[in-house]
C-alpha positions as CSV (number, residue, x, y, z in Angstrom):
1,X,51.0,51.7,85.9
2,X,52.3,50.7,82.5
3,X,52.7,47.0,83.3
4,X,49.0,46.7,84.5
5,X,45.9,46.1,82.5
6,X,43.4,48.7,83.9
7,X,39.7,48.6,83.0
8,X,36.5,50.2,84.4
9,X,32.9,49.1,84.9
10,X,29.8,50.6,86.4
11,X,27.3,48.6,88.4
12,X,24.5,50.4,86.6
13,X,25.3,48.8,83.3
14,X,24.2,45.2,83.0
15,X,27.0,42.8,82.3
16,X,29.7,45.5,82.6
17,X,31.5,43.8,85.5
18,X,31.5,40.4,83.8
19,X,33.0,41.9,80.6
20,X,35.7,43.7,82.6
21,X,37.0,40.5,84.3
22,X,36.6,38.0,81.4
23,X,39.9,36.3,80.7
24,X,41.5,37.7,83.8
25,X,41.7,35.0,86.5
26,X,43.0,37.4,89.2
27,X,42.9,41.1,89.9
28,X,41.7,43.8,92.2
29,X,38.6,46.0,92.2
30,X,38.9,49.6,93.4
31,X,35.4,50.8,94.3
32,X,35.0,54.5,93.3
33,X,32.6,55.0,96.2
34,X,32.8,57.3,99.2
35,X,32.0,54.7,101.8
36,X,31.6,51.0,102.3
37,X,28.0,49.7,102.1
38,X,25.6,47.5,100.1
39,X,27.2,48.3,96.8
40,X,30.8,47.6,97.8
41,X,30.2,44.8,100.4
42,X,27.4,42.9,98.6
43,X,26.9,43.9,95.0
44,X,30.5,44.0,93.8
45,X,31.4,40.6,95.3
46,X,28.1,39.2,94.0
47,X,28.8,40.4,90.4
48,X,32.4,38.9,90.6
49,X,31.0,35.6,91.8
50,X,28.5,35.5,89.0
51,X,31.2,36.2,86.5
52,X,33.4,33.3,88.0
53,X,36.1,35.8,89.0
54,X,37.0,34.0,92.2
55,X,40.6,35.3,92.3
56,X,39.7,38.9,92.6
57,X,40.1,41.1,95.7
58,X,37.8,44.0,96.4
59,X,39.7,46.9,97.9
60,X,38.3,49.5,100.3
61,X,36.4,52.3,98.6
62,X,37.9,55.6,97.5
63,X,36.4,57.6,100.3
64,X,37.8,55.3,103.0
65,X,41.4,55.7,101.9
66,X,43.5,57.8,104.4
67,X,45.2,59.4,101.4
68,X,41.9,60.8,100.3
69,X,41.3,62.2,103.7
70,X,44.7,63.9,103.6
71,X,43.8,65.3,100.2
72,X,40.6,66.8,101.7
73,X,42.8,68.5,104.3
74,X,45.1,69.8,101.6
75,X,42.2,71.2,99.5
76,X,40.7,73.1,102.3
77,X,44.1,74.4,103.4
78,X,44.9,75.5,99.8
79,X,41.5,77.4,99.7
80,X,42.7,79.5,102.7
81,X,39.2,79.8,104.2
82,X,38.4,80.2,107.9
83,X,35.2,78.3,107.7
84,X,34.2,75.2,105.8
85,X,31.4,72.7,105.0
86,X,32.1,69.1,104.0
87,X,29.1,68.2,101.8
88,X,28.4,64.5,101.7
89,X,25.5,62.3,100.5
90,X,24.8,60.5,103.8
91,X,22.3,57.7,104.1
92,X,19.0,57.0,105.9
93,X,19.8,53.3,105.9
94,X,23.4,53.1,107.3
95,X,25.7,55.3,109.4
96,X,28.8,54.3,107.5
97,X,28.7,57.2,105.0
98,X,28.2,59.8,107.7
99,X,30.9,58.2,109.9
100,X,33.5,58.8,107.2
101,X,32.3,62.3,106.5
102,X,32.3,63.3,110.2
103,X,35.8,61.8,110.6
104,X,37.1,63.8,107.6
105,X,35.5,67.0,108.7
106,X,37.0,66.7,112.2
107,X,40.4,66.0,110.7
108,X,40.2,69.0,108.4
109,X,39.3,71.2,111.4
110,X,42.1,69.8,113.5
111,X,44.8,70.1,110.9
112,X,43.9,73.4,109.3
113,X,42.4,75.2,112.3
114,X,39.4,75.9,110.2
115,X,35.9,75.6,111.6
116,X,34.5,72.8,109.5
117,X,31.1,71.0,109.8
118,X,29.7,68.1,107.8
119,X,26.3,68.4,106.1
120,X,24.3,65.9,104.1
121,X,21.9,65.6,101.2
122,X,20.1,62.5,102.5
123,X,20.3,62.8,106.3
124,X,20.7,65.2,109.2
125,X,22.2,67.6,109.6
126,X,21.1,68.6,106.1
127,X,23.0,71.1,104.2
128,X,20.1,73.4,104.0
129,X,20.1,73.7,107.8
130,X,23.7,74.9,108.1
131,X,22.8,78.6,108.2
132,X,25.1,81.6,108.8
133,X,28.2,80.0,107.2
134,X,30.7,81.1,104.6
135,X,34.2,80.1,103.6
136,X,34.3,77.0,101.3
137,X,32.2,73.9,100.7
138,X,34.1,70.8,99.7
139,X,31.9,68.2,98.1
140,X,32.9,64.8,99.5
141,X,32.0,63.0,96.2
142,X,33.9,60.9,93.8
143,X,32.7,62.8,90.7
144,X,30.4,65.5,89.5
145,X,26.7,64.9,88.8
146,X,23.3,66.1,89.8
147,X,24.1,66.1,93.5
148,X,27.2,68.3,93.0
149,X,25.8,70.5,90.2
150,X,22.3,70.9,91.5
151,X,21.5,69.6,95.0
152,X,24.4,71.0,96.9
153,X,24.1,74.6,95.5
154,X,20.4,74.5,96.0
155,X,20.6,73.4,99.6
156,X,23.4,75.9,100.4
157,X,21.3,78.7,98.8
158,X,18.5,77.9,101.3
159,X,21.0,78.0,104.1
160,X,22.3,81.4,102.9
161,X,25.8,80.1,102.4
162,X,28.0,83.0,101.2
163,X,31.2,81.1,100.3
164,X,32.7,79.2,97.4
165,X,31.9,75.6,96.4
166,X,35.0,73.7,95.5
167,X,35.1,70.9,92.9
168,X,34.4,67.5,94.3
169,X,37.4,65.8,95.8
170,X,37.2,63.0,93.3
171,X,38.0,65.3,90.4
172,X,41.3,66.6,91.8
173,X,44.3,66.0,89.6
174,X,46.0,64.1,92.4
175,X,43.4,61.4,92.6
176,X,44.7,59.1,89.9
177,X,48.0,58.8,91.8
178,X,46.1,57.9,95.0
179,X,44.1,55.2,93.2
180,X,47.2,53.8,91.5
181,X,48.9,53.5,94.9
182,X,45.9,51.7,96.4
183,X,45.7,49.3,93.5
184,X,49.5,48.7,93.6
185,X,49.2,47.7,97.3
186,X,46.6,45.2,96.3
187,X,45.3,44.8,99.9
188,X,42.3,46.5,101.6
189,X,43.5,49.6,103.5
190,X,41.1,51.8,105.3
191,X,41.0,54.6,107.9
192,X,40.1,54.2,111.5
193,X,36.7,55.7,110.8
194,X,36.1,53.2,108.1
195,X,37.0,50.3,110.4
196,X,34.8,51.7,113.1
197,X,31.9,51.9,110.6
198,X,32.4,48.2,109.8
199,X,32.2,47.3,113.5
200,X,35.9,46.7,113.9
201,X,38.3,48.3,116.4
202,X,40.3,51.2,115.0
C-alpha cells in the first residue's frame, strides 16, 4: 500500500495509540486480535477518543476476517493431515473467542474432510483434555509468544498429542496481504460467526 501511511501501536504501551494518530484526522484501525471483545470494542475506541481521533474507524479484528478463516482451511489442507486441533485462547468472561474458534474448526473439517476439534487454553474443552489425537495443531493466534511457545506444547503433551504443531496463523506469509485488503476496504467486515457472537443475525 505505497500511497498509505501505515503505523502500529500496542495497547500495552502507554500513549502509543495517541502517538500513532497525532496529526492524522482520519484513518482506520485494524485490531490484530483473534476476536472482538473488551479490547477491540471498548479500549481501542476509548483510546482514540482520548486522543481526539474522532474521524477514525475501527475495523473488525484479524480473527473475524473470513479471509483468515479461509487461510486456516488452506494451512490444514497444505499440512495433509487426517486429524487436527485448532488451538485457541478462549475466555472465561465471553463466548466470542470460542464462537469464532468453533466456527473455524467446523469450516476446516467441512472443507478438508479432516477431523478437527477446537481446544482452548482458558476454557473448556481445554487442550490438555483432547487425548488420543494426532495430525496437526494449528494455533489460532495472531503471533507467537508464551501461549504458542510454552502453553500449547505443554497442554498437548499432557493430552498425549502425537502430531505436529504448525506456526500460528498470524505468522503466515499471506497475512500482510489479507490485512492490506481489509484496510483498503476501510469498512468493518466480519464472518457470520463474528456477527453471531456480537448478537447480530448472520
